[in-house]
Rosetta silent file (secondary structure, phi, psi, omega in degrees, C-alpha in Angstrom):
SEQUENCE: MSDVVKLYPAADPDEVLRQAIGQYDSVVVMGWNKDGAFSGRSSLNIEVAEILLLVEIFKAAIISEVIE
SCORE:     score description
SCORE:     0.000 S_00000001
   1 L     0.000  137.635 -179.168  -11.050   16.663  145.232 S_00000001
   2 L   -76.553  155.078  177.070  -11.315   15.037  148.644 S_00000001
   3 L   -80.398  -17.427 -177.192  -12.602   16.864  151.701 S_00000001
   4 L  -117.068  130.777  174.465   -9.727   15.556  153.826 S_00000001
   5 E   -94.814  117.495 -175.983   -6.047   16.212  153.206 S_00000001
   6 L   -94.110  128.308  175.346   -4.196   13.165  154.465 S_00000001
   7 L  -100.595  146.549  177.792   -0.714   13.596  155.893 S_00000001
   8 L  -120.376   79.154 -175.216    1.768   10.758  156.073 S_00000001
   9 L   -70.522  147.233  173.264    4.146   11.841  158.833 S_00000001
  10 L  -148.585  155.027 -177.733    7.499   10.176  159.334 S_00000001
  11 L   -68.281  -27.767 -173.195   10.453   11.080  161.506 S_00000001
  12 L  -115.475  125.807  179.432   12.815   11.298  158.540 S_00000001
  13 H   -56.767  -34.816  177.890   12.201   13.513  155.478 S_00000001
  14 H   -62.820  -34.756  178.261   13.840   10.889  153.260 S_00000001
  15 H   -68.937  -38.061  176.180   11.257    8.366  154.467 S_00000001
  16 H   -58.171  -45.910  179.981    8.428   10.765  153.583 S_00000001
  17 H   -65.990  -40.194  177.712    9.835   10.988  150.047 S_00000001
  18 H   -61.061  -41.412 -179.606   10.290    7.202  149.801 S_00000001
  19 H   -65.012  -23.702 -176.982    6.651    6.672  150.820 S_00000001
  20 H   -87.401  -11.756 -176.988    5.554    9.032  148.012 S_00000001
  21 L   -57.457  128.343  177.211    7.353    7.189  145.188 S_00000001
  22 L    77.729    4.731 -175.346    4.885    6.151  142.498 S_00000001
  23 L   -98.399  -13.060 -170.679    1.916    7.814  144.209 S_00000001
  24 L  -131.375  150.650  174.019    1.622   11.107  142.287 S_00000001
  25 L   -85.028  -33.179  176.458    1.306   12.411  138.734 S_00000001
  26 L  -147.432  151.761 -175.434    2.933   15.738  139.636 S_00000001
  27 L  -140.357  156.816  170.167    4.584   16.958  142.821 S_00000001
  28 E  -131.757  129.327  178.262    5.762   19.984  144.745 S_00000001
  29 E  -119.778  126.920  178.995    8.295   19.518  147.544 S_00000001
  30 E  -132.442  145.689  176.753    8.958   22.342  149.980 S_00000001
  31 E   174.497 -174.175  178.481   11.006   22.461  153.123 S_00000001
  32 E   -97.489  125.562  179.488   14.043   23.603  155.006 S_00000001
  33 L   -79.972  179.109 -175.587   17.316   22.274  153.643 S_00000001
  34 L   -66.046  -16.081  176.003   20.253   21.193  155.801 S_00000001
  35 L   -90.328   -0.699  179.640   21.612   24.764  155.717 S_00000001
  36 L    85.734    7.426  179.804   18.351   26.077  157.201 S_00000001
  37 L   -95.531  146.295  175.495   17.251   27.791  153.991 S_00000001
  38 E   -68.085  138.246 -179.905   13.816   27.355  152.451 S_00000001
  39 E  -141.772  143.232  177.588   13.939   25.241  149.300 S_00000001
  40 E  -139.122  147.930  178.356   11.294   24.111  146.842 S_00000001
  41 E  -142.833  157.419  175.488   11.198   21.774  143.864 S_00000001
  42 E  -149.405  161.795  174.325    8.536   20.494  141.518 S_00000001
  43 L   -72.062  160.981 -175.874    8.065   18.072  138.676 S_00000001
  44 L   -75.089  -13.278 -175.944    8.217   19.553  135.175 S_00000001
  45 L   -94.963   27.538  179.273    4.565   18.748  134.397 S_00000001
  46 L  -134.956  134.658 -178.358    3.070   21.358  136.714 S_00000001
  47 L   -85.857  158.630  179.715    2.587   25.068  136.047 S_00000001
  48 H   -56.694  -41.319  179.563    3.353   27.846  138.528 S_00000001
  49 H   -61.241  -37.650  177.857   -0.373   28.633  138.847 S_00000001
  50 H   -68.264  -36.883  176.982   -1.050   25.001  139.817 S_00000001
  51 H   -62.580  -45.484  178.373    1.711   25.134  142.438 S_00000001
  52 H   -61.998  -39.475  177.309    0.123   28.235  143.950 S_00000001
  53 H   -62.266  -44.866  178.066   -3.271   26.506  143.914 S_00000001
  54 H   -59.787  -43.146  179.259   -1.835   23.472  145.735 S_00000001
  55 H   -62.027  -43.733 -179.219   -0.252   25.731  148.357 S_00000001
  56 H   -67.698  -39.343  177.535   -3.542   27.570  148.896 S_00000001
  57 H   -63.337  -44.851  179.747   -5.564   24.330  149.128 S_00000001
  58 H   -63.937  -43.549  178.447   -3.102   22.925  151.649 S_00000001
  59 H   -60.209  -45.545  179.158   -3.113   26.188  153.629 S_00000001
  60 H   -62.345  -38.586  179.217   -6.922   26.242  153.725 S_00000001
  61 H   -64.896  -40.758  178.301   -6.985   22.618  154.883 S_00000001
  62 H   -65.083  -45.933 -178.615   -4.589   23.407  157.731 S_00000001
  63 H   -63.557  -40.310 -177.164   -6.574   26.477  158.801 S_00000001
  64 L   -89.849    2.954  175.286   -9.906   24.651  158.684 S_00000001
  65 L    59.612   39.961  175.054   -8.434   21.558  160.365 S_00000001
  66 L  -101.386   20.286  176.736   -9.501   19.050  157.702 S_00000001
  67 E   -90.807  131.908 -178.715   -6.071   17.435  157.700 S_00000001
  68 L  -100.033    0.000    0.000   -6.071   13.854  158.903 S_00000001
């Protein structure tokens, strides 16, 4: 695991998703949908425990400011 979590910001959420095509073995997508409700999706090859781990790793990276 890398020490730096790299973000790839874009103005448009669709562009963020386009940039991610072919880059990952498994994914979790979370965000606010067009109705303003929280929504999440994931690929079928990832377990709930792994999703929680990814969320916690990302949260820790944000708190400790190791996001590039």
